[in-house]
Every structure is written in C-alpha cells, then in structure tokens.
N, CA, C and O atoms as a DFTB+ gen file, in Angstrom:
328 C
 N C O
     1  1      96.830     103.973     124.090
     2  2      97.170     103.323     122.848
     3  2      95.961     102.505     122.397
     4  3      95.236     101.953     123.225
     5  1      95.749     102.428     121.092
     6  2      94.666     101.636     120.507
     7  2      95.182     100.289     120.028
     8  3      96.385     100.104     119.840
     9  1      94.279      99.364     119.835
    10  2      94.616      98.041     119.323
    11  2      94.040      97.891     117.925
    12  3      92.901      98.279     117.668
    13  1      94.840      97.321     117.017
    14  2      94.367      96.997     115.672
    15  2      94.602      95.507     115.450
    16  3      95.357      94.877     116.190
    17  1      93.971      94.959     114.452
    18  2      94.137      93.550     114.116
    19  2      94.685      93.449     112.705
    20  3      94.188      94.100     111.787
    21  1      95.717      92.624     112.538
    22  2      96.262      92.377     111.206
    23  2      96.349      90.869     111.006
    24  3      96.498      90.117     111.968
    25  1      96.257      90.435     109.762
    26  2      96.368      89.018     109.438
    27  2      97.831      88.635     109.282
    28  3      98.600      89.323     108.611
    29  1      98.203      87.527     109.912
    30  2      99.547      86.972     109.777
    31  2      99.406      85.475     109.557
    32  3      98.341      84.900     109.785
    33  1     100.474      84.859     109.119
    34  2     100.444      83.409     108.914
    35  2     100.318      82.708     110.268
    36  3     100.700      83.262     111.299
    37  1      99.784      81.493     110.258
    38  2      99.689      80.731     111.512
    39  2     101.049      80.565     112.196
    40  3     101.143      80.575     113.424
    41  1     102.091      80.413     111.391
    42  2     103.435      80.244     111.944
    43  2     103.879      81.487     112.723
    44  3     104.414      81.378     113.827
    45  1     103.653      82.666     112.139
    46  2     104.017      83.915     112.808
    47  2     103.186      84.087     114.075
    48  3     103.722      84.471     115.115
    49  1     101.901      83.810     114.004
    50  2     101.031      83.917     115.177
    51  2     101.530      83.006     116.291
    52  3     101.545      83.400     117.457
    53  1     101.934      81.802     115.941
    54  2     102.439      80.847     116.923
    55  2     103.727      81.356     117.563
    56  3     103.878      81.298     118.783
    57  1     104.658      81.858     116.745
    58  2     105.907      82.398     117.279
    59  2     105.626      83.526     118.269
    60  3     106.219      83.587     119.345
    61  1     104.708      84.420     117.885
    62  2     104.398      85.556     118.743
    63  2     103.753      85.092     120.052
    64  3     104.098      85.588     121.125
    65  1     102.837      84.160     119.964
    66  2     102.154      83.668     121.165
    67  2     103.121      82.986     122.128
    68  3     102.926      83.034     123.342
    69  1     104.154      82.357     121.596
    70  2     105.116      81.646     122.436
    71  2     106.233      82.537     122.960
    72  3     106.988      82.127     123.842
    73  1     106.345      83.737     122.435
    74  2     107.432      84.640     122.829
    75  2     107.214      85.161     124.250
    76  3     106.087      85.235     124.740
    77  1     108.338      85.522     124.903
    78  2     108.210      86.113     126.229
    79  2     107.782      87.578     126.097
    80  3     107.790      88.136     125.000
    81  1     107.415      88.182     127.198
    82  2     106.858      89.533     127.182
    83  2     107.856      90.554     126.635
    84  3     107.461      91.510     125.967
    85  1     109.125      90.361     126.911
    86  2     110.145      91.281     126.408
    87  2     110.206      91.248     124.882
    88  3     110.284      92.293     124.236
    89  1     110.169      90.055     124.316
    90  2     110.197      89.916     122.859
    91  2     108.936      90.507     122.242
    92  3     108.999      91.181     121.214
    93  1     107.789      90.254     122.873
    94  2     106.538      90.812     122.366
    95  2     106.566      92.341     122.383
    96  3     106.136      92.989     121.429
    97  1     107.075      92.906     123.472
    98  2     107.169      94.370     123.560
    99  2     108.093      94.935     122.493
   100  3     107.822      95.985     121.911
   101  1     109.179      94.231     122.245
   102  2     110.124      94.667     121.221
   103  2     109.478      94.638     119.837
   104  3     109.626      95.580     119.058
   105  1     108.764      93.555     119.535
   106  2     108.077      93.433     118.243
   107  2     107.034      94.536     118.093
   108  3     106.940      95.167     117.040
   109  1     106.255      94.767     119.142
   110  2     105.238      95.822     119.088
   111  2     105.872      97.187     118.856
   112  3     105.330      98.009     118.117
   113  1     107.014      97.428     119.481
   114  2     107.718      98.695     119.295
   115  2     108.160      98.869     117.844
   116  3     107.973      99.932     117.252
   117  1     108.752      97.809     117.272
   118  2     109.195      97.882     115.880
   119  2     108.006      98.066     114.925
   120  3     108.086      98.843     113.973
   121  1     106.922      97.360     115.179
   122  2     105.741      97.486     114.320
   123  2     105.165      98.895     114.415
   124  3     104.794      99.487     113.402
   125  1     105.091      99.432     115.633
   126  2     104.601     100.803     115.802
   127  2     105.468     101.793     115.041
   128  3     104.956     102.694     114.376
   129  1     106.777     101.625     115.140
   130  2     107.699     102.519     114.425
   131  2     107.511     102.381     112.924
   132  3     107.436     103.381     112.210
   133  1     107.433     101.147     112.442
   134  2     107.273     100.912     111.006
   135  2     105.969     101.515     110.492
   136  3     105.956     102.186     109.461
   137  1     104.874     101.276     111.210
   138  2     103.585     101.828     110.786
   139  2     103.604     103.353     110.804
   140  3     103.095     104.001     109.889
   141  1     104.184     103.907     111.832
   142  2     104.271     105.369     111.932
   143  2     105.053     105.937     110.752
   144  3     104.637     106.911     110.126
   145  1     106.190     105.314     110.461
   146  2     107.017     105.792     109.348
   147  2     106.338     105.569     108.005
   148  3     106.446     106.407     107.109
   149  1     105.643     104.453     107.857
   150  2     104.973     104.123     106.601
   151  2     103.857     105.110     106.274
   152  3     103.694     105.520     105.125
   153  1     103.097     105.484     107.285
   154  2     101.936     106.333     107.052
   155  2     102.196     107.822     107.277
   156  3     101.298     108.643     107.092
   157  1     103.411     108.170     107.672
   158  2     103.722     109.585     107.873
   159  2     104.228     110.194     106.565
   160  3     104.415     109.493     105.570
   161  1     104.440     111.470     106.585
   162  2     104.934     112.179     105.402
   163  2     106.448     112.390     105.469
   164  3     106.987     113.259     104.782
   165  1     107.132     111.596     106.296
   166  2     108.573     111.734     106.456
   167  2     109.303     111.243     105.208
   168  3     108.821     110.373     104.483
   169  1     110.476     111.824     104.980
   170  2     111.328     111.330     103.903
   171  2     111.949     110.010     104.342
   172  3     111.903     109.664     105.522
   173  1     112.519     109.283     103.415
   174  2     113.171     108.014     103.728
   175  2     114.310     108.228     104.728
   176  3     114.500     107.422     105.638
   177  1     115.065     109.316     104.554
   178  2     116.171     109.605     105.472
   179  2     115.667     109.868     106.884
   180  3     116.268     109.399     107.851
   181  1     114.574     110.612     107.016
   182  2     114.000     110.888     108.331
   183  2     113.503     109.599     108.983
   184  3     113.691     109.387     110.181
   185  1     112.876     108.753     108.194
   186  2     112.384     107.480     108.706
   187  2     113.533     106.596     109.175
   188  3     113.462     106.000     110.250
   189  1     114.575     106.513     108.383
   190  2     115.731     105.699     108.750
   191  2     116.380     106.232     110.012
   192  3     116.728     105.457     110.903
   193  1     116.547     107.540     110.102
   194  2     117.145     108.139     111.294
   195  2     116.295     107.843     112.526
   196  3     116.836     107.555     113.594
   197  1     114.984     107.911     112.392
   198  2     114.080     107.612     113.496
   199  2     114.238     106.162     113.956
   200  3     114.315     105.892     115.155
   201  1     114.285     105.240     113.010
   202  2     114.459     103.822     113.345
   203  2     115.812     103.592     114.010
   204  3     115.905     102.861     114.996
   205  1     116.857     104.213     113.477
   206  2     118.189     104.046     114.049
   207  2     118.258     104.604     115.472
   208  3     118.879     104.004     116.349
   209  1     117.629     105.737     115.692
   210  2     117.628     106.351     117.017
   211  2     116.902     105.464     118.024
   212  3     117.395     105.237     119.129
   213  1     115.735     104.967     117.638
   214  2     114.972     104.102     118.540
   215  2     115.708     102.788     118.785
   216  3     115.722     102.292     119.912
   217  1     116.314     102.220     117.753
   218  2     117.045     100.963     117.909
   219  2     118.247     101.151     118.822
   220  3     118.539     100.292     119.654
   221  1     118.938     102.264     118.670
   222  2     120.092     102.564     119.509
   223  2     119.677     102.708     120.970
   224  3     120.341     102.182     121.862
   225  1     118.585     103.417     121.210
   226  2     118.095     103.596     122.581
   227  2     117.706     102.252     123.198
   228  3     117.997     101.991     124.365
   229  1     117.049     101.404     122.410
   230  2     116.649     100.092     122.916
   231  2     117.870      99.232     123.222
   232  3     117.902      98.526     124.229
   233  1     118.865      99.293     122.358
   234  2     120.091      98.528     122.586
   235  2     120.773      98.975     123.879
   236  3     121.212      98.139     124.669
   237  1     120.863     100.277     124.097
   238  2     121.475     100.789     125.323
   239  2     120.675     100.368     126.547
   240  3     121.251     100.007     127.573
   241  1     119.347     100.411     126.446
   242  2     118.498      99.994     127.572
   243  2     118.666      98.516     127.888
   244  3     118.453      98.089     129.023
   245  1     119.049      97.732     126.878
   246  2     119.245      96.294     127.081
   247  2     120.687      95.944     127.433
   248  3     121.053      94.769     127.463
   249  1     121.508      96.963     127.699
   250  2     122.871      96.722     128.155
   251  2     123.932      96.632     127.087
   252  3     125.088      96.340     127.392
   253  1     123.568      96.874     125.838
   254  2     124.578      96.837     124.781
   255  2     125.432      98.087     124.844
   256  3     124.922      99.192     125.032
   257  1     126.721      97.911     124.686
   258  2     127.652      99.033     124.663
   259  2     128.065      99.274     123.213
   260  3     128.019      98.350     122.401
   261  1     128.468     100.500     122.874
   262  2     128.854     100.796     121.485
   263  2     129.888      99.820     120.931
   264  3     129.836      99.454     119.756
   265  1     130.829      99.398     121.782
   266  2     131.868      98.467     121.309
   267  2     131.247      97.129     120.899
   268  3     131.671      96.515     119.919
   269  1     130.243      96.683     121.655
   270  2     129.584      95.424     121.334
   271  2     128.851      95.532     120.010
   272  3     128.901      94.617     119.190
   273  1     128.171      96.650     119.803
   274  2     127.435      96.845     118.559
   275  2     128.383      96.928     117.367
   276  3     128.087      96.399     116.296
   277  1     129.520      97.589     117.555
   278  2     130.511      97.675     116.473
   279  2     131.002      96.280     116.086
   280  3     131.155      95.976     114.903
   281  1     131.243      95.445     117.077
   282  2     131.694      94.080     116.815
   283  2     130.636      93.289     116.047
   284  3     130.959      92.554     115.115
   285  1     129.375      93.442     116.442
   286  2     128.284      92.749     115.750
   287  2     128.203      93.204     114.301
   288  3     128.074      92.381     113.394
   289  1     128.278      94.512     114.080
   290  2     128.206      95.055     112.720
   291  2     129.390      94.579     111.892
   292  3     129.222      94.192     110.736
   293  1     130.589      94.603     112.472
   294  2     131.781      94.136     111.753
   295  2     131.635      92.669     111.353
   296  3     131.981      92.289     110.234
   297  1     131.123      91.846     112.273
   298  2     130.911      90.429     111.975
   299  2     129.896      90.236     110.846
   300  3     130.085      89.407     109.956
   301  1     128.810      91.024     110.902
   302  2     127.807      90.924     109.848
   303  2     128.375      91.326     108.493
   304  3     128.126      90.661     107.488
   305  1     129.135      92.413     108.469
   306  2     129.738      92.863     107.214
   307  2     130.754      91.862     106.698
   308  3     130.822      91.611     105.495
   309  1     131.536      91.294     107.583
   310  2     132.542      90.307     107.177
   311  2     131.844      89.075     106.596
   312  3     132.269      88.560     105.562
   313  1     130.802      88.607     107.234
   314  2     130.076      87.432     106.750
   315  2     129.353      87.715     105.437
   316  3     129.174      86.817     104.614
   317  1     128.942      88.961     105.246
   318  2     128.236      89.339     104.021
   319  2     129.156      89.322     102.814
   320  3     128.700      89.077     101.697
   321  1     130.444      89.578     103.015
   322  2     131.386      89.626     101.892
   323  2     132.004      88.274     101.586
   324  3     132.678      88.109     100.570
   325  1     131.774      87.309     102.462
   326  2     132.366      85.971     102.232
   327  2     131.550      85.143     101.278
   328  3     131.911      84.003     100.984
C-alpha cells in the first residue's frame, strides 16, 4: 500500500492522532473505499453496494449481529422523523 498526504483541519488531525489503532484503521478503510469509489468508473449504485458490503463485513467482524443493526437503524429512523 502507498501513502498519500491530504490537508485536514487542525481539529481533525488532533482527533485522528488521539484515536486508538482500531479507530484509525477503520477511518483508513473508509477513506480508501471512498477514494476508490470516487476515482473509479463505477455507477452510484455499484459504489453504494460496495460501501454497504464492506460496512456489513466490518460490523460482523466487530461482533454486531443483524438484530443489533436493525435496532440501530430503527432508532435512527424513529429519531429522524421526530
């Protein structure tokens, strides 16, 4: 893997520097996915499916069960309509 440098606000840099290794790895994974999708020739649907697949795999690896995710989504939707 190669390393690139991007400019971020001092606040974001501070948050990242203080994060634990698991959080940093998660952020790097999301950034890699976003950059890959942004610069690829994929359709929006393909990009979304790719992000959803990777997010689902990460959630399962972190011990989340489908029932837990459904509850989180239901709570978010309920709070969004209030």
